[in-house]
N, CA and C atoms of all chains as a GROMACS GRO file, in nm:
protein
  621
    1MET      N    1   6.675   1.326   5.990
    1MET     CA    2   6.634   1.276   5.911
    1MET      C    3   6.488   1.285   5.850
    2GLU      N    4   6.432   1.403   5.794
    2GLU     CA    5   6.312   1.404   5.794
    2GLU      C    6   6.191   1.368   5.812
    3ASN      N    7   6.112   1.325   5.879
    3ASN     CA    8   5.982   1.284   5.855
    3ASN      C    9   5.849   1.282   5.914
    4ARG      N   10   5.776   1.235   5.998
    4ARG     CA   11   5.637   1.290   5.987
    4ARG      C   12   5.556   1.264   6.111
    5LEU      N   13   5.635   1.229   6.166
    5LEU     CA   14   5.590   1.149   6.339
    5LEU      C   15   5.483   1.299   6.406
    6ARG      N   16   5.548   1.341   6.381
    6ARG     CA   17   5.495   1.469   6.500
    6ARG      C   18   5.360   1.507   6.418
    7LEU      N   19   5.379   1.479   6.324
    7LEU     CA   20   5.210   1.469   6.224
    7LEU      C   21   5.125   1.412   6.293
    8LEU      N   22   5.199   1.265   6.213
    8LEU     CA   23   5.081   1.164   6.278
    8LEU      C   24   5.117   1.125   6.448
    9ARG      N   25   5.191   1.165   6.502
    9ARG     CA   26   5.181   1.163   6.679
    9ARG      C   27   5.084   1.280   6.692
   10ALA      N   28   5.030   1.410   6.638
   10ALA     CA   29   4.938   1.508   6.652
   10ALA      C   30   4.831   1.463   6.620
   11GLU      N   31   4.800   1.373   6.485
   11GLU     CA   32   4.608   1.310   6.482
   11GLU      C   33   4.621   1.184   6.555
   12ARG      N   34   4.655   1.152   6.661
   12ARG     CA   35   4.674   1.071   6.798
   12ARG      C   36   4.592   1.143   6.931
   13ASN      N   37   4.635   1.251   6.868
   13ASN     CA   38   4.611   1.351   7.042
   13ASN      C   39   4.730   1.304   7.146
   14TRP      N   40   4.892   1.184   7.082
   14TRP     CA   41   4.915   1.175   7.186
   14TRP      C   42   5.060   1.331   7.212
   15SER      N   43   5.084   1.300   7.304
   15SER     CA   44   5.191   1.401   7.344
   15SER      C   45   5.325   1.274   7.314
   16GLN      N   46   5.409   1.378   7.348
   16GLN     CA   47   5.537   1.275   7.361
   16GLN      C   48   5.617   1.254   7.467
   17GLN      N   49   5.540   1.264   7.587
   17GLN     CA   50   5.535   1.138   7.676
   17GLN      C   51   5.481   1.002   7.604
   18ASP      N   52   5.346   1.030   7.578
   18ASP     CA   53   5.290   0.926   7.539
   18ASP      C   54   5.346   0.821   7.459
   19LEU      N   55   5.347   0.911   7.316
   19LEU     CA   56   5.442   0.807   7.169
   19LEU      C   57   5.567   0.741   7.315
   20GLY      N   58   5.681   0.777   7.370
   20GLY     CA   59   5.785   0.754   7.443
   20GLY      C   60   5.747   0.616   7.484
   21GLN      N   61   5.620   0.659   7.531
   21GLN     CA   62   5.576   0.565   7.608
   21GLN      C   63   5.544   0.393   7.567
   22ARG      N   64   5.491   0.428   7.412
   22ARG     CA   65   5.396   0.319   7.398
   22ARG      C   66   5.516   0.257   7.254
   23LEU      N   67   5.643   0.327   7.290
   23LEU     CA   68   5.772   0.269   7.228
   23LEU      C   69   5.860   0.183   7.308
   24GLU      N   70   5.875   0.274   7.430
   24GLU     CA   71   5.952   0.280   7.526
   24GLU      C   72   6.067   0.304   7.504
   25VAL      N   73   6.094   0.434   7.479
   25VAL     CA   74   6.192   0.581   7.445
   25VAL      C   75   6.190   0.615   7.553
   26SER      N   76   6.270   0.785   7.605
   26SER     CA   77   6.273   0.870   7.641
   26SER      C   78   6.114   0.954   7.576
   27ARG      N   79   6.084   1.044   7.643
   27ARG     CA   80   6.056   1.205   7.590
   27ARG      C   81   6.161   1.272   7.452
   28GLN      N   82   6.296   1.256   7.532
   28GLN     CA   83   6.382   1.357   7.468
   28GLN      C   84   6.387   1.264   7.342
   29SER      N   85   6.392   1.115   7.343
   29SER     CA   86   6.464   1.076   7.202
   29SER      C   87   6.332   1.068   7.077
   30VAL      N   88   6.204   1.074   7.199
   30VAL     CA   89   6.119   1.143   7.062
   30VAL      C   90   6.099   1.307   7.016
   31ASN      N   91   6.187   1.318   7.069
   31ASN     CA   92   6.163   1.480   7.016
   31ASN      C   93   6.282   1.508   6.921
   32ALA      N   94   6.389   1.471   7.002
   32ALA     CA   95   6.493   1.436   6.862
   32ALA      C   96   6.454   1.396   6.761
   33ILE      N   97   6.374   1.234   6.725
   33ILE     CA   98   6.366   1.217   6.615
   33ILE      C   99   6.290   1.276   6.537
   34GLU      N  100   6.160   1.328   6.589
   34GLU     CA  101   6.039   1.455   6.502
   34GLU      C  102   6.173   1.572   6.504
   35THR      N  103   6.230   1.636   6.546
   35THR     CA  104   6.328   1.731   6.486
   35THR      C  105   6.404   1.723   6.384
   36GLY      N  106   6.433   1.565   6.331
   36GLY     CA  107   6.554   1.536   6.292
   36GLY      C  108   6.677   1.597   6.319
   37LYS      N  109   6.696   1.580   6.446
   37LYS     CA  110   6.822   1.570   6.545
   37LYS      C  111   6.890   1.426   6.534
   38TYR      N  112   6.817   1.341   6.503
   38TYR     CA  113   6.846   1.181   6.550
   38TYR      C  114   6.773   1.102   6.503
   39ASP      N  115   6.849   1.025   6.407
   39ASP     CA  116   6.826   0.904   6.338
   39ASP      C  117   6.804   0.813   6.382
   40PRO      N  118   6.644   0.705   6.398
   40PRO     CA  119   6.610   0.627   6.461
   40PRO      C  120   6.761   0.514   6.425
   41SER      N  121   6.732   0.386   6.521
   41SER     CA  122   6.760   0.269   6.418
   41SER      C  123   6.727   0.189   6.378
   42LEU      N  124   6.693   0.128   6.261
   42LEU     CA  125   6.621  -0.004   6.246
   42LEU      C  126   6.581  -0.074   6.280
   43PRO      N  127   6.521  -0.126   6.401
   43PRO     CA  128   6.462  -0.199   6.469
   43PRO      C  129   6.408  -0.125   6.568
   44LEU      N  130   6.424   0.072   6.511
   44LEU     CA  131   6.304   0.149   6.631
   44LEU      C  132   6.187   0.195   6.522
   45ALA      N  133   6.325   0.224   6.419
   45ALA     CA  134   6.196   0.270   6.249
   45ALA      C  135   6.121   0.133   6.302
   46PHE      N  136   6.139   0.043   6.276
   46PHE     CA  137   6.006  -0.055   6.221
   46PHE      C  138   5.947  -0.068   6.373
   47ARG      N  139   5.956  -0.038   6.458
   47ARG     CA  140   5.872   0.006   6.589
   47ARG      C  141   5.765   0.157   6.596
   48ILE      N  142   5.822   0.172   6.520
   48ILE     CA  143   5.751   0.339   6.528
   48ILE      C  144   5.650   0.324   6.409
   49ALA      N  145   5.700   0.251   6.216
   49ALA     CA  146   5.625   0.150   6.200
   49ALA      C  147   5.525   0.126   6.191
   50GLU      N  148   5.545  -0.019   6.263
   50GLU     CA  149   5.409  -0.066   6.351
   50GLU      C  150   5.273  -0.074   6.420
   51LEU      N  151   5.389   0.094   6.539
   51LEU     CA  152   5.272   0.097   6.598
   51LEU      C  153   5.230   0.219   6.516
   52PHE      N  154   5.224   0.302   6.410
   52PHE     CA  155   5.177   0.362   6.355
   52PHE      C  156   5.064   0.276   6.210
   53ASP      N  157   5.155   0.148   6.208
   53ASP     CA  158   5.045   0.031   6.092
   53ASP      C  159   5.095   0.122   5.983
   54LEU      N  160   5.214   0.184   5.944
   54LEU     CA  161   5.265   0.239   5.842
   54LEU      C  162   5.389   0.154   5.798
   55PRO      N  163   5.349   0.177   5.627
   55PRO     CA  164   5.527   0.117   5.554
   55PRO      C  165   5.638   0.248   5.616
   56ILE      N  166   5.785   0.226   5.649
   56ILE     CA  167   5.827   0.298   5.726
   56ILE      C  168   5.832   0.460   5.598
   57GLU      N  169   5.867   0.424   5.522
   57GLU     CA  170   5.888   0.464   5.406
   57GLU      C  171   5.755   0.633   5.403
   58ASP      N  172   5.667   0.582   5.466
   58ASP     CA  173   5.570   0.673   5.486
   58ASP      C  174   5.580   0.712   5.619
   59ILE      N  175   5.706   0.742   5.696
   59ILE     CA  176   5.653   0.840   5.814
   59ILE      C  177   5.867   0.856   5.742
   60PHE      N  178   5.938   0.839   5.783
   60PHE     CA  179   6.048   0.899   5.716
   60PHE      C  180   6.086   0.926   5.576
   61VAL      N  181   6.141   1.006   5.551
   61VAL     CA  182   6.164   1.041   5.424
   61VAL      C  183   6.299   1.021   5.398
   62SER      N  184   6.340   0.936   5.298
   62SER     CA  185   6.458   0.899   5.249
   62SER      C  186   6.522   1.045   5.201
   63PRO      N  187   6.686   1.070   5.250
   63PRO     CA  188   6.726   1.123   5.281
   63PRO      C  189   6.790   1.146   5.053
   64SER      N  190   6.765   1.052   4.983
   64SER     CA  191   6.820   1.031   4.893
   64SER      C  192   6.714   1.140   4.815
   65ARG      N  193   6.601   1.000   4.813
   65ARG     CA  194   6.466   1.089   4.708
   65ARG      C  195   6.440   1.256   4.788
   66ARG      N  196   6.437   1.262   4.845
   66ARG     CA  197   6.460   1.402   4.901
   66ARG      C  198   6.577   1.482   4.836
   67SER      N  199   6.667   1.405   4.762
   67SER     CA  200   6.761   1.510   4.750
   67SER      C  201   6.773   1.490   4.560
   68SER      N  202   6.671   1.372   4.529
   68SER     CA  203   6.638   1.353   4.417
   68SER      C  204   6.550   1.466   4.340
   69LYS      N  205   6.475   1.467   4.460
   69LYS     CA  206   6.351   1.556   4.375
   69LYS      C  207   6.392   1.745   4.396
   70ALA      N  208   6.483   1.773   4.476
   70ALA     CA  209   6.526   1.937   4.500
   70ALA      C  210   6.584   1.936   4.346
   71ILE      N  211   6.709   1.807   4.255
   71ILE     CA  212   6.702   1.840   4.200
   71ILE      C  213   6.600   1.813   4.063
   72MET      N  214   6.196   1.410   8.392
   72MET     CA  215   6.136   1.324   8.378
   72MET      C  216   6.178   1.236   8.365
   73PRO      N  217   6.082   1.111   8.393
   73PRO     CA  218   6.133   0.947   8.433
   73PRO      C  219   6.232   0.929   8.433
   74ARG      N  220   6.264   0.819   8.470
   74ARG     CA  221   6.497   0.775   8.451
   74ARG      C  222   6.428   0.645   8.415
   75SER      N  223   6.494   0.562   8.365
   75SER     CA  224   6.510   0.406   8.329
   75SER      C  225   6.538   0.350   8.456
   76PRO      N  226   6.438   0.169   8.467
   76PRO     CA  227   6.521   0.096   8.542
   76PRO      C  228   6.706   0.062   8.578
   77ALA      N  229   6.737   0.099   8.410
   77ALA     CA  230   6.857   0.133   8.372
   77ALA      C  231   6.940   0.225   8.449
   78TRP      N  232   6.875   0.326   8.498
   78TRP     CA  233   6.961   0.470   8.531
   78TRP      C  234   6.966   0.480   8.700
   79LYS      N  235   6.858   0.391   8.714
   79LYS     CA  236   6.823   0.372   8.876
   79LYS      C  237   6.894   0.287   8.936
   80ARG      N  238   6.947   0.138   8.854
   80ARG     CA  239   7.022   0.068   8.880
   80ARG      C  240   7.166   0.116   8.898
   81TYR      N  241   7.174   0.240   8.788
   81TYR     CA  242   7.293   0.243   8.768
   81TYR      C  243   7.336   0.387   8.888
   82ASN      N  244   7.276   0.472   8.916
   82ASN     CA  245   7.320   0.522   9.036
   82ASN      C  246   7.298   0.441   9.197
   83TRP      N  247   7.192   0.331   9.208
   83TRP     CA  248   7.249   0.283   9.287
   83TRP      C  249   7.368   0.195   9.288
   84ARG      N  250   7.426   0.160   9.238
   84ARG     CA  251   7.527   0.112   9.189
   84ARG      C  252   7.714   0.256   9.221
   85VAL      N  253   7.614   0.369   9.150
   85VAL     CA  254   7.752   0.483   9.205
   85VAL      C  255   7.710   0.540   9.426
   86ILE      N  256   7.608   0.538   9.386
   86ILE     CA  257   7.574   0.564   9.524
   86ILE      C  258   7.691   0.467   9.645
   87TRP      N  259   7.662   0.318   9.590
   87TRP     CA  260   7.703   0.254   9.711
   87TRP      C  261   7.911   0.243   9.692
   88LEU      N  262   7.882   0.231   9.503
   88LEU     CA  263   8.072   0.268   9.525
   88LEU      C  264   8.151   0.432   9.552
   89SER      N  265   8.074   0.515   9.535
   89SER     CA  266   8.115   0.616   9.635
   89SER      C  267   8.083   0.561   9.821
   90LEU      N  268   8.050   0.537   9.857
   90LEU     CA  269   8.050   0.532   9.988
   90LEU      C  270   8.128   0.413  10.048
   91LEU      N  271   8.115   0.249   9.961
   91LEU     CA  272   8.287   0.200  10.000
   91LEU      C  273   8.373   0.252   9.882
   92TYR      N  274   8.441   0.407   9.856
   92TYR     CA  275   8.545   0.456   9.841
   92TYR      C  276   8.552   0.595   9.944
   93ALA      N  277   8.458   0.673  10.011
   93ALA     CA  278   8.543   0.705  10.133
   93ALA      C  279   8.529   0.596  10.275
   94ALA      N  280   8.528   0.500  10.213
   94ALA     CA  281   8.517   0.395  10.398
   94ALA      C  282   8.619   0.363  10.346
   95THR      N  283   8.684   0.353  10.262
   95THR     CA  284   8.833   0.230  10.224
   95THR      C  285   8.894   0.344  10.243
   96LEU      N  286   8.927   0.445  10.174
   96LEU     CA  287   9.022   0.595  10.143
   96LEU      C  288   9.039   0.593  10.290
   97LEU      N  289   8.893   0.671  10.418
   97LEU     CA  290   8.935   0.673  10.546
   97LEU      C  291   9.029   0.609  10.655
   98THR      N  292   8.938   0.433  10.577
   98THR     CA  293   9.051   0.380  10.635
   98THR      C  294   9.223   0.368  10.604
   99ALA      N  295   9.211   0.450  10.467
   99ALA     CA  296   9.374   0.356  10.463
   99ALA      C  297   9.382   0.473  10.505
  100THR      N  298   9.414   0.609  10.501
  100THR     CA  299   9.436   0.716  10.529
  100THR      C  300   9.485   0.705  10.711
  101TYR      N  301   9.357   0.607  10.773
  101TYR     CA  302   9.389   0.638  10.917
  101TYR      C  303   9.497   0.517  10.973
  102GLY      N  304   9.510   0.434  10.834
  102GLY     CA  305   9.578   0.280  10.846
  102GLY      C  306   9.760   0.383  10.870
  103PHE      N  307   9.770   0.393  10.732
  103PHE     CA  308   9.861   0.520  10.716
  103PHE      C  309   9.924   0.612  10.838
  104LYS      N  310   9.886   0.680  10.818
  104LYS     CA  311   9.895   0.737  10.935
  104LYS      C  312   9.969   0.710  11.039
  105HIS      N  313   9.915   0.627  11.107
  105HIS     CA  314   9.922   0.590  11.242
  105HIS      C  315  10.029   0.455  11.244
  106LYS      N  316  10.062   0.420  11.048
  106LYS     CA  317  10.203   0.317  11.060
  106LYS      C  318  10.142   0.165  11.140
  107LEU      N  319   9.948   0.112  11.049
  107LEU     CA  320   9.938   0.036  11.104
  107LEU      C  321   9.906  -0.090  10.968
  108LEU      N  322   9.988  -0.004  10.896
  108LEU     CA  323   9.974  -0.122  10.743
  108LEU      C  324  10.129  -0.122  10.683
  109HIS      N  325  10.105  -0.293  10.693
  109HIS     CA  326  10.234  -0.313  10.633
  109HIS      C  327  10.251  -0.430  10.536
  110GLY      N  328  10.357  -0.450  10.422
  110GLY     CA  329  10.376  -0.560  10.379
  110GLY      C  330  10.187  -0.570  10.296
  111GLY      N  331  10.131  -0.702  10.225
  111GLY     CA  332  10.081  -0.722  10.186
  111GLY      C  333   9.931  -0.618  10.166
  112LEU      N  334   9.959  -0.613  10.314
  112LEU     CA  335   9.814  -0.549  10.369
  112LEU      C  336   9.795  -0.352  10.391
  113ALA      N  337   9.929  -0.264  10.363
  113ALA     CA  338   9.938  -0.199  10.278
  113ALA      C  339   9.876  -0.174  10.155
  114TYR      N  340   9.962  -0.245  10.076
  114TYR     CA  341   9.946  -0.226   9.958
  114TYR      C  342   9.760  -0.263   9.883
  115LEU      N  343   9.773  -0.382   9.964
  115LEU     CA  344   9.521  -0.360   9.929
  115LEU      C  345   9.480  -0.240  10.003
  116ALA      N  346   9.522  -0.233  10.092
  116ALA     CA  347   9.427  -0.062  10.152
  116ALA      C  348   9.439   0.058  10.076
  117ALA      N  349   9.571   0.075   9.980
  117ALA     CA  350   9.584   0.150   9.930
  117ALA      C  351   9.519   0.168   9.769
  118ILE      N  352   9.541   0.016   9.717
  118ILE     CA  353   9.461   0.024   9.579
  118ILE      C  354   9.269   0.029   9.602
  119LEU      N  355   9.197  -0.023   9.764
  119LEU     CA  356   9.096  -0.019   9.787
  119LEU      C  357   9.042   0.042   9.712
  120PRO      N  358   9.064   0.213   9.757
  120PRO     CA  359   8.967   0.370   9.735
  120PRO      C  360   9.004   0.361   9.584
  121ALA      N  361   9.073   0.272   9.550
  121ALA     CA  362   9.170   0.281   9.354
  121ALA      C  363   8.996   0.196   9.308
  122LEU      N  364   8.991   0.068   9.352
  122LEU     CA  365   8.922  -0.040   9.306
  122LEU      C  366   8.759   0.051   9.314
  123ALA      N  367   8.716   0.080   9.427
  123ALA     CA  368   8.530   0.171   9.401
  123ALA      C  369   8.529   0.269   9.304
  124ILE      N  370   8.636   0.353   9.233
  124ILE     CA  371   8.632   0.449   9.121
  124ILE      C  372   8.647   0.365   9.036
  125VAL      N  373   8.745   0.237   8.996
  125VAL     CA  374   8.686   0.136   8.923
  125VAL      C  375   8.545   0.074   8.846
  126GLY      N  376   8.543   0.103   9.008
  126GLY     CA  377   8.406   0.027   8.939
  126GLY      C  378   8.287   0.099   8.977
  127ILE      N  379   8.335   0.263   8.995
  127ILE     CA  380   8.203   0.365   8.886
  127ILE      C  381   8.267   0.319   8.761
  128PHE      N  382   8.369   0.345   8.729
  128PHE     CA  383   8.381   0.338   8.532
  128PHE      C  384   8.294   0.161   8.516
  129GLY      N  385   8.313   0.054   8.587
  129GLY     CA  386   8.209  -0.026   8.602
  129GLY      C  387   8.108   0.026   8.594
  130ALA      N  388   8.062   0.020   8.604
  130ALA     CA  389   7.920   0.093   8.701
  130ALA      C  390   7.873   0.179   8.521
  131MET      N  391   7.882   0.256   8.466
  131MET     CA  392   7.935   0.340   8.345
  131MET      C  393   7.884   0.276   8.273
  132GLY      N  394   8.004   0.163   8.234
  132GLY     CA  395   7.991   0.053   8.176
  132GLY      C  396   7.824  -0.010   8.121
  133ARG      N  397   7.858  -0.060   8.244
  133ARG     CA  398   7.710  -0.181   8.297
  133ARG      C  399   7.582  -0.068   8.189
  134TYR      N  400   7.608   0.033   8.258
  134TYR     CA  401   7.407   0.161   8.263
  134TYR      C  402   7.458   0.121   8.057
  135LEU      N  403   7.605   0.143   8.017
  135LEU     CA  404   7.585   0.189   7.843
  135LEU      C  405   7.483   0.084   7.794
  136VAL      N  406   7.539  -0.088   7.834
  136VAL     CA  407   7.510  -0.174   7.826
  136VAL      C  408   7.299  -0.203   7.836
  137GLU      N  409   7.276  -0.171   7.959
  137GLU     CA  410   7.147  -0.252   8.092
  137GLU      C  411   7.073  -0.044   7.961
  138GLU      N  412   7.154   0.031   7.959
  138GLU     CA  413   6.967   0.064   7.883
  138GLU      C  414   6.948   0.139   7.744
  139GLN      N  415   6.815   0.040   7.737
  139GLN     CA  416   6.735   0.028   7.587
  139GLN      C  417   6.718   0.115   7.575
  140ASP      N  418   6.679   0.298   7.552
  140ASP     CA  419   6.648   0.420   7.525
  140ASP      C  420   6.793   0.396   7.416
  141GLU      N  421   6.821   0.410   7.271
  141GLU     CA  422   6.948   0.434   7.227
  141GLU      C  423   6.934   0.536   7.194
  142TYR      N  424   6.881   0.649   7.223
  142TYR     CA  425   6.954   0.809   7.218
  142TYR      C  426   7.017   0.826   7.301
  143VAL      N  427   6.974   0.862   7.427
  143VAL     CA  428   6.988   0.878   7.564
  143VAL      C  429   7.127   0.749   7.514
  144ARG      N  430   7.180   0.632   7.508
  144ARG     CA  431   7.298   0.619   7.462
  144ARG      C  432   7.399   0.673   7.425
  145MET      N  433   7.299   0.725   7.244
  145MET     CA  434   7.454   0.749   7.203
  145MET      C  435   7.474   0.891   7.313
  146LEU      N  436   7.404   0.996   7.370
  146LEU     CA  437   7.428   1.119   7.468
  146LEU      C  438   7.542   1.065   7.508
  147LEU      N  439   7.544   0.938   7.574
  147LEU     CA  440   7.631   0.897   7.726
  147LEU      C  441   7.732   0.869   7.601
  148VAL      N  442   7.787   0.774   7.504
  148VAL     CA  443   7.869   0.760   7.462
  148VAL      C  444   7.968   0.862   7.357
  149ARG      N  445   7.859   0.985   7.332
  149ARG     CA  446   7.947   1.161   7.332
  149ARG      C  447   7.976   1.146   7.412
  150GLN      N  448   7.946   1.154   7.536
  150GLN     CA  449   8.021   1.250   7.679
  150GLN      C  450   8.146   1.177   7.712
  151SER      N  451   8.147   1.020   7.682
  151SER     CA  452   8.271   0.942   7.763
  151SER      C  453   8.347   0.959   7.618
  152LEU      N  454   8.317   1.001   7.497
  152LEU     CA  455   8.414   1.076   7.370
  152LEU      C  456   8.469   1.178   7.417
  153TRP      N  457   8.395   1.297   7.462
  153TRP     CA  458   8.420   1.396   7.540
  153TRP      C  459   8.506   1.387   7.638
  154ALA      N  460   8.461   1.320   7.731
  154ALA     CA  461   8.544   1.315   7.868
  154ALA      C  462   8.666   1.239   7.855
  155SER      N  463   8.712   1.158   7.800
  155SER     CA  464   8.816   1.051   7.756
  155SER      C  465   8.895   1.198   7.613
  156ALA      N  466   8.851   1.232   7.562
  156ALA     CA  467   8.982   1.341   7.486
  156ALA      C  468   9.046   1.449   7.575
  157PHE      N  469   8.949   1.493   7.663
  157PHE     CA  470   8.970   1.582   7.714
  157PHE      C  471   9.066   1.532   7.848
  158ALA      N  472   9.036   1.414   7.924
  158ALA     CA  473   9.180   1.362   8.013
  158ALA      C  474   9.266   1.343   7.949
  159LEU      N  475   9.314   1.273   7.866
  159LEU     CA  476   9.433   1.253   7.718
  159LEU      C  477   9.483   1.369   7.699
  160SER      N  478   9.388   1.464   7.656
  160SER     CA  479   9.493   1.558   7.597
  160SER      C  480   9.550   1.657   7.716
  161LEU      N  481   9.481   1.692   7.783
  161LEU     CA  482   9.510   1.760   7.899
  161LEU      C  483   9.681   1.685   7.981
  162ALA      N  484   9.616   1.539   7.961
  162ALA     CA  485   9.714   1.461   8.089
  162ALA      C  486   9.813   1.408   7.956
  163THR      N  487   9.865   1.432   7.868
  163THR     CA  488   9.925   1.432   7.762
  163THR      C  489   9.971   1.573   7.807
  164VAL      N  490   9.939   1.732   7.771
  164VAL     CA  491   9.988   1.799   7.750
  164VAL      C  492  10.036   1.839   7.881
  165TRP      N  493   9.993   1.792   7.992
  165TRP     CA  494  10.079   1.800   8.194
  165TRP      C  495  10.166   1.767   8.178
  166GLY      N  496  10.194   1.595   8.104
  166GLY     CA  497  10.314   1.536   8.117
  166GLY      C  498  10.428   1.558   8.019
  167PHE      N  499  10.409   1.644   7.911
  167PHE     CA  500  10.568   1.750   7.827
  167PHE      C  501  10.607   1.814   7.938
  168LEU      N  502  10.457   1.869   8.012
  168LEU     CA  503  10.520   2.030   8.070
  168LEU      C  504  10.586   1.989   8.204
  169GLU      N  505  10.584   1.886   8.244
  169GLU     CA  506  10.635   1.819   8.365
  169GLU      C  507  10.784   1.741   8.364
  170SER      N  508  10.784   1.674   8.167
  170SER     CA  509  10.940   1.649   8.192
  170SER      C  510  11.009   1.752   8.135
  171PHE      N  511  10.969   1.836   8.129
  171PHE     CA  512  11.010   1.995   8.022
  171PHE      C  513  11.095   2.080   8.213
  172GLY      N  514  11.005   2.029   8.281
  172GLY     CA  515  11.039   2.137   8.432
  172GLY      C  516  10.956   2.248   8.452
  173LEU      N  517  10.852   2.154   8.365
  173LEU     CA  518  10.773   2.407   8.346
  173LEU      C  519  10.654   2.329   8.462
  174ALA      N  520  10.621   2.253   8.504
  174ALA     CA  521  10.512   2.230   8.525
  174ALA      C  522  10.515   2.153   8.684
  175GLY      N  523  10.454   2.161   8.792
  175GLY     CA  524  10.499   2.018   8.932
  175GLY      C  525  10.440   1.960   8.847
  176HIS      N  526  10.434   1.796   8.961
  176HIS     CA  527  10.440   1.684   8.964
  176HIS      C  528  10.242   1.674   9.005
  177VAL      N  529  10.199   1.630   8.954
  177VAL     CA  530   9.991   1.569   8.965
  177VAL      C  531  10.012   1.436   8.975
  178GLU      N  532   9.990   1.402   9.106
  178GLU     CA  533   9.919   1.195   9.135
  178GLU      C  534   9.869   1.189   8.973
  179ALA      N  535   9.871   1.062   8.956
  179ALA     CA  536   9.804   1.003   8.812
  179ALA      C  537   9.657   1.019   8.795
  180PHE      N  538   9.579   1.014   8.985
  180PHE     CA  539   9.490   0.964   8.957
  180PHE      C  540   9.361   1.054   8.919
  181TYR      N  541   9.408   1.222   8.971
  181TYR     CA  542   9.382   1.273   8.930
  181TYR      C  543   9.298   1.338   8.752
  182ILE      N  544   9.332   1.231   8.722
  182ILE     CA  545   9.360   1.239   8.542
  182ILE      C  546   9.181   1.172   8.583
  183ALA      N  547   9.161   1.081   8.672
  183ALA     CA  548   8.979   1.077   8.666
  183ALA      C  549   8.873   1.124   8.704
  184VAL      N  550   8.984   1.229   8.757
  184VAL     CA  551   8.869   1.376   8.840
  184VAL      C  552   8.868   1.420   8.721
  185VAL      N  553   8.953   1.458   8.587
  185VAL     CA  554   8.995   1.541   8.469
  185VAL      C  555   8.889   1.515   8.426
  186TRP      N  556   8.864   1.351   8.394
  186TRP     CA  557   8.758   1.265   8.285
  186TRP      C  558   8.610   1.223   8.344
  187PHE      N  559   8.566   1.275   8.450
  187PHE     CA  560   8.439   1.326   8.526
  187PHE      C  561   8.406   1.462   8.511
  188PHE      N  562   8.497   1.539   8.500
  188PHE     CA  563   8.473   1.683   8.494
  188PHE      C  564   8.487   1.692   8.327
  189GLY      N  565   8.560   1.621   8.214
  189GLY     CA  566   8.505   1.599   8.108
  189GLY      C  567   8.406   1.522   8.044
  190LEU      N  568   8.313   1.488   8.149
  190LEU     CA  569   8.192   1.369   8.091
  190LEU      C  570   8.073   1.538   8.157
  191GLY      N  571   8.113   1.677   8.163
  191GLY     CA  572   8.021   1.771   8.201
  191GLY      C  573   8.034   1.843   8.158
  192LEU      N  574   8.130   1.841   8.055
  192LEU     CA  575   8.155   1.914   7.927
  192LEU      C  576   8.104   1.834   7.772
  193GLY      N  577   8.088   1.758   7.831
  193GLY     CA  578   8.054   1.610   7.686
  193GLY      C  579   7.841   1.645   7.721
  194SER      N  580   7.828   1.679   7.798
  194SER     CA  581   7.740   1.722   7.848
  194SER      C  582   7.644   1.845   7.851
  195ILE      N  583   7.758   1.969   7.782
  195ILE     CA  584   7.715   2.113   7.768
  195ILE      C  585   7.692   2.101   7.642
  196TYR      N  586   7.792   1.991   7.557
  196TYR     CA  587   7.805   1.997   7.408
  196TYR      C  588   7.698   1.932   7.351
  197ASN      N  589   7.610   1.848   7.436
  197ASN     CA  590   7.539   1.789   7.380
  197ASN      C  591   7.392   1.901   7.381
  198ARG      N  592   7.375   1.964   7.524
  198ARG     CA  593   7.298   2.034   7.466
  198ARG      C  594   7.300   2.138   7.411
  199LEU      N  595   7.409   2.195   7.323
  199LEU     CA  596   7.445   2.261   7.265
  199LEU      C  597   7.381   2.226   7.104
  200THR      N  598   7.405   2.107   7.112
  200THR     CA  599   7.415   2.071   6.955
  200THR      C  600   7.287   1.962   6.937
  201LEU      N  601   7.296   1.879   7.018
  201LEU     CA  602   7.177   1.820   7.052
  201LEU      C  603   6.988   1.919   7.085
  202GLY      N  604   7.025   1.984   7.187
  202GLY     CA  605   6.891   2.016   7.306
  202GLY      C  606   6.883   1.959   7.427
  203SER      N  607   7.055   1.840   7.487
  203SER     CA  608   6.948   1.713   7.544
  203SER      C  609   7.073   1.651   7.564
  204GLY      N  610   7.104   1.626   7.664
  204GLY     CA  611   7.224   1.555   7.824
  204GLY      C  612   7.158   1.435   7.840
  205ALA      N  613   7.270   1.344   7.808
  205ALA     CA  614   7.221   1.223   7.883
  205ALA      C  615   7.231   1.211   8.100
  206GLY      N  616   7.305   1.287   8.136
  206GLY     CA  617   7.228   1.334   8.321
  206GLY      C  618   7.373   1.254   8.398
  207CYS      N  619   7.435   1.239   8.329
  207CYS     CA  620   7.569   1.095   8.384
  207CYS      C  621   7.694   1.251   8.432
   0.00000   0.00000   0.00000
């Protein structure tokens, strides 16, 4: 799933390791989410949103909205 | 990469179970070779090394339950599915070859070895498709 995680992390000067520690997941998990190779569960998506103090939809791009924009 | 507490517990369990496997296998081999084991004791000695291997499967199950990182859990599940598909497929093909007299008999416990080999294949698949492996 497309997302702004890398950008939000870079704005705070956090490494993937830093973000992983804050979310209590591994660095490879952060990398997989950032690159869109893995879609986080709803609880993890909420943890990410709460960490950045943003609504989930401001971090993750809804696949249906993305396809409707493309149309 | 720092490993999770669940991974460390898994590793310790596997180390202890591997030592138990080696000890029980050596004991059983010695006992049967010198004809020291009879009746129920013989069955027990023959089963104990197998139970250690069953314990390793159990340790993997515990690790899946205890691991808090959902992505790492998913990697291990994919690896396990690869291992199961590989081991079951090979056992099925070999079984038919054997039943038609085209292949020799292989002891059934080797399927566990094939399954662990399948975990390695699953890890390679994870690396090729996702760029990371769970490590088991």
